[in-house]
C-alpha positions in Angstrom: 59.8 6.8 112.9 60.1 3.1 113.6 56.9 1.2 114.6 56.4 -1.2 117.4 55.4 -4.6 116.0 53.0 -6.0 118.6 52.6 -9.8 118.5 49.3 -11.5 119.5 50.4 -11.8 123.1 50.4 -8.1 123.5 46.9 -7.6 122.0 45.5 -10.4 124.1 47.1 -9.1 127.3 45.8 -5.6 126.6 42.2 -6.8 127.1 42.8 -9.6 129.7 42.0 -8.3 133.2 44.0 -11.1 134.8 47.2 -10.7 132.7 50.1 -9.1 134.7 51.1 -7.2 131.5 47.6 -5.7 130.9 48.3 -2.1 131.9 51.5 -1.6 129.8 50.2 -3.8 126.9 47.0 -1.8 126.9 48.9 1.5 126.8 50.9 0.2 123.8 48.0 -1.3 121.9 45.8 1.8 122.4 48.2 4.7 122.5 51.6 3.9 121.0 52.0 5.4 117.5 52.8 3.9 115.1 52.1 0.3 115.8 52.2 -2.7 113.4 50.9 -6.2 113.3 50.9 -9.2 111.0 47.7 -10.4 109.3 48.5 -13.6 111.3 48.0 -11.6 114.5 44.3 -11.2 113.7 43.9 -15.0 113.4 45.9 -15.7 116.5 43.8 -13.3 118.5 40.5 -14.6 117.1 41.7 -18.1 118.0 42.7 -17.4 121.6 40.0 -15.0 122.6 37.1 -16.1 120.4 37.6 -19.9 120.0 39.6 -21.0 123.0 38.2 -18.5 125.6 34.7 -18.5 124.0 34.4 -14.8 123.9 33.6 -14.2 120.2 32.2 -10.6 120.5 35.4 -9.6 122.4 37.5 -11.3 119.8 35.7 -9.5 117.0 36.2 -6.1 118.7 39.8 -6.8 119.4 40.4 -7.8 115.8 38.8 -4.6 114.6 41.0 -2.7 116.9 44.1 -4.3 115.5 43.1 -3.6 111.9 42.1 -0.1 112.7 45.2 0.8 114.7 47.7 -0.8 112.3 46.1 0.3 109.0 48.9 0.4 106.4 51.2 -1.4 108.8 49.2 -4.6 108.8 51.8 -6.9 107.1 50.5 -9.6 104.8 52.4 -12.8 104.1 54.4 -13.0 100.9 56.9 -15.3 99.5 59.9 -13.4 100.8 58.5 -13.2 104.3 57.8 -16.9 104.3 61.4 -17.6 103.2 62.9 -15.4 105.9 60.6 -16.8 108.5 61.7 -20.4 107.7 65.4 -19.3 108.0 64.7 -17.6 111.4 62.7 -20.6 112.6 65.6 -22.9 111.8 68.2 -20.6 113.3 66.5 -20.0 116.6 64.4 -23.1 117.0 61.1 -21.2 116.7 57.6 -21.9 115.3 57.0 -20.5 111.9 54.5 -18.1 113.6 57.0 -16.6 116.0 59.6 -16.5 113.2 57.2 -14.6 111.0 57.1 -11.8 113.6 60.9 -11.7 113.8 61.2 -11.7 110.0 58.7 -8.9 109.6 60.3 -6.8 112.3 63.7 -7.2 110.7 62.4 -6.4 107.2 60.8 -3.1 108.3 63.3 -2.1 111.0 60.5 -2.3 113.7 60.9 -3.3 117.3 59.1 -6.6 118.1 57.2 -6.5 121.4 56.0 -9.7 123.0 55.3 -11.4 126.3 56.9 -14.6 125.0 59.9 -14.7 127.3 61.1 -18.2 126.5 61.1 -18.1 122.7 61.5 -14.5 121.7 62.6 -12.1 124.5 65.2 -14.5 126.1 66.8 -14.9 122.6 67.1 -11.1 122.1 64.5 -11.2 119.3 61.8 -9.1 121.0 61.4 -6.8 124.0 58.8 -7.1 126.8 56.0 -4.5 126.8 57.6 -2.7 129.8 60.9 -2.5 128.0 59.4 -1.0 124.8 60.9 2.5 124.8 58.3 4.4 123.0 56.4 7.6 123.5 52.7 7.3 123.9 50.3 9.6 122.0 47.3 11.3 123.6 
């Protein structure tokens, strides 16, 4: 079964009480199975929640959740992924970070889920959380 690759925006939205995507993002982050993430996701979440929003305990808990939920589907960077991400970034005018998610999703045949409408969803590279067609477990 194909996994949902949740980018950092989904994990952050899942715990942000003011995010309009919170309910569906939370359902995906907590109940969809299987889910995947990049190792980059952990750093992005730590940066946004811990450093920028100054909520280090919440950031640490969320990072533990990501690692725990994704387990063997926590994708580490390697030379091939970097190469593919650079190609994707150039083709779609993306940051290397966004392109890494696209490259990983393509490599593994996963569905990329993001709230990044402008850079990912509008270009057909990801789906929004409410468009992620996936059964939720328990």
